[in-house]
C-alpha positions as CSV (number, residue, x, y, z in Angstrom):
1,M,4.5,-4.5,-10.0
2,K,2.2,-6.9,-8.3
3,F,-1.4,-6.2,-7.2
4,T,-3.5,-7.6,-4.3
5,E,-7.3,-8.2,-4.4
6,E,-7.5,-5.5,-1.7
7,H,-6.2,-3.0,-4.3
8,E,-2.7,-2.6,-3.0
9,W,0.4,-2.5,-5.3
10,L,3.8,-3.9,-4.5
11,R,7.0,-3.0,-6.3
12,E,10.5,-4.3,-5.6
13,E,13.1,-1.5,-5.2
14,D,16.6,-1.8,-4.0
15,G,15.9,-5.1,-2.2
16,L,12.8,-3.7,-0.5
17,I,9.1,-4.0,-1.3
18,V,7.4,-0.6,-1.7
19,V,3.6,-0.7,-1.0
20,G,0.8,1.7,-1.9
21,I,-2.8,1.6,-3.1
22,T,-3.9,1.5,-6.7
23,E,-5.5,4.3,-8.7
24,H,-8.8,2.3,-8.6
25,A,-8.7,2.3,-4.8
26,A,-7.9,6.0,-4.6
27,T,-10.8,6.8,-6.9
28,Q,-13.2,4.6,-4.9
29,L,-12.1,6.3,-1.6
30,G,-12.6,9.8,-2.8
31,D,-10.6,12.7,-1.3
32,V,-8.2,11.2,1.3
33,V,-8.1,13.4,4.4
34,F,-6.1,11.3,6.9
35,I,-3.5,8.6,6.9
36,E,-2.0,6.8,9.9
37,L,1.2,4.9,9.0
38,P,3.0,2.1,10.9
39,E,6.1,2.8,12.9
40,E,9.5,2.2,11.3
41,G,11.3,-0.8,12.7
42,I,8.2,-2.9,13.6
43,E,7.8,-6.5,12.4
44,V,4.5,-7.2,10.6
45,T,2.7,-10.3,9.6
46,K,0.9,-10.8,6.2
47,D,-2.8,-9.6,6.5
48,E,-2.2,-7.6,9.6
49,D,-3.9,-4.2,9.6
50,I,-1.1,-1.6,9.6
51,V,-2.3,1.6,7.9
52,V,-5.5,3.6,8.5
53,I,-6.7,5.7,5.6
54,E,-9.7,8.0,5.9
55,S,-11.5,9.8,3.1
56,V,-14.6,11.9,2.8
57,K,-16.5,8.7,2.0
58,A,-15.0,6.0,4.3
59,A,-12.3,4.8,6.5
60,S,-10.3,1.7,5.5
61,D,-7.4,-0.4,6.9
62,I,-4.5,-1.4,4.7
63,M,-3.0,-4.8,5.4
64,A,0.5,-5.9,5.3
65,P,0.8,-7.8,2.0
66,I,3.8,-9.8,3.2
67,D,5.7,-10.7,6.4
68,G,8.7,-8.5,7.2
69,E,10.0,-5.3,8.8
70,I,8.8,-1.8,8.1
71,V,12.0,0.0,7.2
72,E,10.6,3.3,5.9
73,V,7.3,5.2,5.9
74,N,6.3,8.0,3.6
75,G,5.9,10.8,6.2
76,A,4.9,13.3,3.5
77,L,1.5,11.6,3.4
78,V,0.7,12.4,7.0
79,D,1.1,16.1,6.2
80,N,-0.5,15.9,2.8
81,P,-2.8,12.8,2.6
82,G,-4.3,14.1,-0.7
83,K,-1.2,13.0,-2.5
84,V,-2.9,9.5,-2.6
85,N,-5.5,11.0,-4.9
86,D,-2.9,12.8,-7.0
87,D,-0.2,10.2,-7.5
88,P,-1.2,6.8,-6.0
89,L,1.3,4.8,-8.1
90,G,4.2,7.1,-7.6
91,D,4.9,9.6,-4.8
92,A,2.0,8.4,-2.6
93,W,3.6,5.0,-1.5
94,F,2.8,4.1,2.1
95,F,5.8,2.1,3.4
96,K,8.8,0.0,2.4
97,I,9.1,-3.4,3.9
98,K,12.1,-5.8,4.1
99,A,10.5,-9.1,3.2
100,A,11.0,-12.0,5.5
101,D,10.0,-14.3,2.6
102,P,10.2,-12.6,-0.8
103,S,8.4,-15.6,-2.4
104,Q,5.1,-14.2,-0.9
105,M,5.1,-11.7,-3.8
106,D,4.4,-14.7,-6.2
107,E,0.9,-15.0,-4.7
108,Y,-0.2,-11.7,-6.2
109,M,-1.5,-10.6,-9.6
110,D,0.4,-9.0,-12.4
111,E,-1.1,-5.8,-14.0
112,A,-3.1,-7.6,-16.7
113,A,-4.8,-9.8,-14.1
114,Y,-5.5,-6.9,-11.8
115,K,-7.1,-4.9,-14.7
116,A,-9.3,-7.8,-15.6
117,M,-10.4,-8.1,-11.9
118,I,-11.5,-4.5,-11.7
119,E,-13.3,-4.4,-15.0
């Protein structure tokens, strides 16, 4: 897994990049009450706002961590946004992206560097 300074995680799976938010981010947000996901099939650019997440504390935008095509979204989160609080590193992934340039993953932190950042 790789981690961004914006508290997103990225995991390569079957040639795609799966993206979600970290446990730290989910804790900081508090109870998540609404999620708006991107449409499947759209092309996104790194740092483009593509997910809206609202909690009892705040609303946040999640940015595309890499360039590519959104090939799948986790529709279960729309019906049950609280999953983000229950399992942020597992079932509560946001979307899967087909990377236009997989080397963009190299820019992000490994788990040890991320843990050091949030301490």
